[in-house]
N, C-alpha and C positions, 0 to 999 in steps of 0.2 A: 751936533752931529746925530742926536737922537732921531731926527727926521729921516736921514738917509738910511739908517739901520732899519727903521720901520718899513721903508719902501722896498728894500731888498727882500724882507720877509714876505711881503704881499706878492712880490713878483715871483718868488719861488713857489708860493702857494698856488698861484694861477697856473704855473707849469705843471704842478702835481695834479691839479684838478683837470687840466686838459688831457694829461696822460691817462687818468682814470676814465674820463669820458670816452676817449678813443678806444680804450680797452673794452668798455661796456658795449660800445657800438660794434666793435669787431666780433665780440662773443655773440651778440644778437644777430649779426649778419651770418655768421657761421651756422648758428642754429636754424635760421631761415633756409639757407642753402642746403643744409643737411635734411631738413624736412621736405624740401622740394625734391631732392634726389631720391629719398625713400618713397615719396608719393609717386614719382614717375616709374620707379621700379615696381611698385605694387600695381600701378595701372597696367603695366606690361603683363604681369602675372594674371590679373583679372581678364585682360583681353585674350590671353592664351586659354584660360579656363572656358571662356565663352566659345572660342573656336573649337576647343576639344569637345565640349558638349554638343555643338552643332555637328561635328564630324561623327560622333557616336550616334546621334539621332539619324544622320544620313545613312549610316550602315544598316540600321533597322529598316529604314524606308526602302532601301534597295531590295531587301528580302521581301518586304511587303509588296513591292511593285512586281516582283517575279511571280509571287503567288496570285496577285490580282490578274496579271497577264494570262496565267494558266487558266483561271476561271473564265476570263473573257474569251479565250480561244477554245473553250469547251474541253480542256484537258484535265487530268487529275490535278488536284490543287497543289500537290507537292512535287510535280515533275521538275527535276533539276535542282531541287532543294533537299539535299541529303546531309546526313551527319558529317561534320567536319569543321575545320577552321579555314577561313577564306580571307583574302585581301580584296576588298571591293572598292569600286569608285562609283561616282554618281551615275554614270551611264552604263553600268554593268547590267546586261540582260541575262547572262548565264554565270553561274558560280564556278570558278576554277580555282584549284588550290595553287596558290602562289606564296612566296615568302612573306610572312606577316612582319618580318623585321625590316622590310623595305620602307623607307620614309616617304611620306606623301610629298608631292610637289605642288606648288601654288602657281597657277597660270594667271598672271595679272591681266591678260587680254580678255579672259572669260570670267575671271573671279572664282574659278572652280579649283578644287583640289583633285589631283589624279596621280598616276604613277609614271606618266610618260613625258609630259611637257611642263616646263616652268622651273621655278626656283625651288630647290630642295628645302624642306622645312624640318622641324624637329618632331613632327607628328607622325605616329605610326598607328595604324588601325587594323584590328582583326575582328572578324565576325565569326562567332562559333555557333553552330546549329546542332541541337540535340533533340532527338525524338524522345517524347516522354510517355505517351500512351499509345498502345497499338490496338487496332480494331480486330475483328474476327478474321480478317484476311491478312493479318500480320502487317498491316500498313499503319503508319502513324496517324493518329487523330489529333495530336498536339505537338507543336514544335516550340522549343525554347530557343530564342535568339539572343545571344549576348554580344553586344558591340562594345569593344574595348579600345579606347584611344589612350596612348601614353606619349609623353614628351618630357624632355629636360628643359628646365627654364633657368632663369638667372641663378648663378651660383651652383649650377649642377643639380639642383633639386628636381627629383623626378615626380611628375604628376600623372594622375590616371583618372579617367572617367569611364565608368562601366554602366551601360544601360542594358536592361533586360526587358524583353517583350515575349509574349506567348501568342502563337497563331493556332487557331483551331480549324478543323475540317467541319465547318458548320453549313456550308453552302450546298 
């Protein structure tokens, strides 16, 4: 009977080895799935940061476009660009004070962000204009433009992009 006893020990050892192998594979798969989940979450954060930087840059460009239009139409360079905080969108031709706490909407038909049409997003943009230097006529020779975009991302973490530019009366 020593042969039968030896066979049972080997059979039990195989079962234990199989259970350990299944455990190792399970832990390995859980690690891979956890890594994939975190990677996808970080991908969303990175994409939001890219959009936030784009929207902040767009805020600066809106003010630059208004100044360029003034020069093109032979007006004073800062007509319609006065100190204050504004909510602007890509097609803004004049600055109007609106609530800067209003979230931007994404229009999937045009691919543009605005305040009127589309799906509401987490992004909020404000553009603050400050006169820095006054000339002899008490008119600004330099404007500081701060474009700030804020949003809440995964887990309620708040993110912020703040771009600053300066425009001079050099023309």
